[in-house]
N, C-alpha and C positions, 0 to 999 in steps of 0.2 A: 432657679428654673422648677415649670412644671410640669408634671408627674407627662401630658401628653407630648411637651415637648423632647422628654428623653425619650420617648417611641419615635416621632417624627426621624428624629439624628440617627435611632439605630437603622430604621428603614433604611434612610439615605445608604451607611454603612456597609450595610449587609450588599454581599454579592448580589450580582444579575442574576435570571433563570440563564440557565444552557435557550442558544437557539437552534432552530431549524434555518438552514440557507439552501433555499430551491436554485438550481441551475438546469437551466433550459437553451439548447441553439438556437431555436427561434425565436429567442429577446421573448416568449411569452413570462420568462422569470429575469428576477432583479440581477442574476448573473449568467454568462454565457460562457464562462470558460471556469473547469475548476480552479482554477490558478486564483481568478479573482474572489472570487468563493472562499478561499484560503487567506486570504491578505484580511478578510474584514474578520476572520473567526475566533472568537477564545477556545482553550482548553475548553473539552463538554461541548460544544457543539456539535451538530450534526449538518452535514454536506448531504441533502439528495439530489440526483443528477437526473436528469430524463433520458429517452431514449435518443442513441447518438454515437458515431466515433468523434470522440475528441484526440488530440493527437498534439499533446504537453505530455509534460511531466509533471505527475503530482509529489511534492514535497513539503511535509505540516511544517518543515522549520522547529521541530520542536512541540508542536503544538498537542493534545492527543484527544482526537477528533473522531469520529463515526463517520466516515464516507462511504455511503453506498448508492444502488440503485436504486430508482424510485421502481416500487410493486410491480417483477414480471415484464419490465422495461429490459433493451437489451444494450446493457452499454457496454464501450470497447474505450477504452486507452492506449492510441495506437502511437506507438516508437518508430513510427515508420522508415524502420534501421536505422536510425542516424542519432537517436539518445533511446534515452532510459524510460520506464515506462511507472516507475518509482525510487524515490531515492526518501529514505532515513535514516539518516547518518547527527539527527540534534537531537540524544539521546530523548527518543517516544516511546512512551512504557507502551504497559498492554492494556492500555485504555486505548491508545490508536485502535482500530479497526478497519478493514476495509472490507464489505460484505458485498457480493451480488455484482461484484467487478472482474470482464474480460482485460487484460492486459498482456495487448501482441505487438509483436514487429519490432520487442526495444532491441536493445542493440548498448551495447557499452565493453570498458576490459573486463569486467567484471560485473556480473548480474545486470543481466542485458531486460532481465522485466523486474527486479526489483534489486535494488544493492541496499545490505541493513550495514550499517557499522554503528554500533551501542545501542542499539536498539533493541525494543522490545512488542512489536507491533502485531498484531491479530489477525489472519485473512481467512476468511469463511467463505465460502460459498465460491469462492474468485478459479479464476482461469488466467492459466499463462498459457499462450500459445501463440508458435515461430517466433519464439525469441532467441539470440544471438550471441557468441560472445568473443573475445580474444585470445579470452583465461581463461576466466575460472566460474562456475552455474548459471549455465545457460538461463537458465531461467529465475532463479535465485540465487543471490550471493549471500551468505550470512557470512560477518565476521565479529567476533565478542558483542554475542550479541544472542537473546535472548528469544525465539519468535515461535507463533503458533501457528501451526496449515490445519482447516476442518471442511473435510467434504470442497478439496480443492484438485482440479486437473493440471499436469502440466504436459503439454501436446508439443510434438515437434517442438523441440527446444534443441538447441546445440551449443556444446565448447569447445572450444580446439584445446583444452585442455582437461583439467578434470570437472567435474558433477553436470551434466548435459539437462538434468532436469533443476535438482536444487548442490548446491556444492555449502557445506559449512565449516569455518574455521575457528576452534577455542569458542564453540558455541552452544547452547541448548535451542536444540530444535523438536518441536512438538508436530506429527503426522498424525493426524488422524479422518481414515477411510477416505484416505487421496490415492488419484493413480497417476500414472507415468506412460506417458503414450509417444513411442518413440523418439525418444529421446536420445540424444548419442553425443556421445565426450571420444576426442580425439586422442584424450590420456584414461582415469579411471573414471567408472563410475558411469555409467551413459545415463543414470535415473540419477543416484543420489552417492557423493562421494561425502565425506568426513575424515576430517581430522582433526585430534586436539580430544575435543568434545562434540555429538551429535548424539 
């Protein structure tokens, strides 16, 4: 086989470069929902979201993505008090990043804003607002997970049991420059509650 033929075969076999997928509610981009963009994405891709309120649950489904607001845009993920805003329970690693997003009105049994189970996502400059649960972790519930939160705000989140803002169970949770405002719990830890490791 000629050398240039080998080069062509090597290029064909090499993985493609990461893509950036854009989401805009007004139809100006290829995707109008975050879920549709995730369905077409591969690990390593970036999903950039334009301003708007998106009534859906973000579930990466095991992919490691960067999901972020377009620079300076106000992007809200609205659970409408009927569902969680984020679900990570498929082994997402620390390469799964959420940035500059607001999660509000999330609701569930555990983890109104985000439910993290056996995953390790990173949240940067995100807000969890007015999220609630019937059990633990009004804003975020972490179980058997290692999660990181940097410059995040937990505001007006509530649990009927433990951890109004955040509840960690057998988890390693990193909180850097985060704030908790008016978070409440019927049990322990109005702001943060953890057992096992936190």
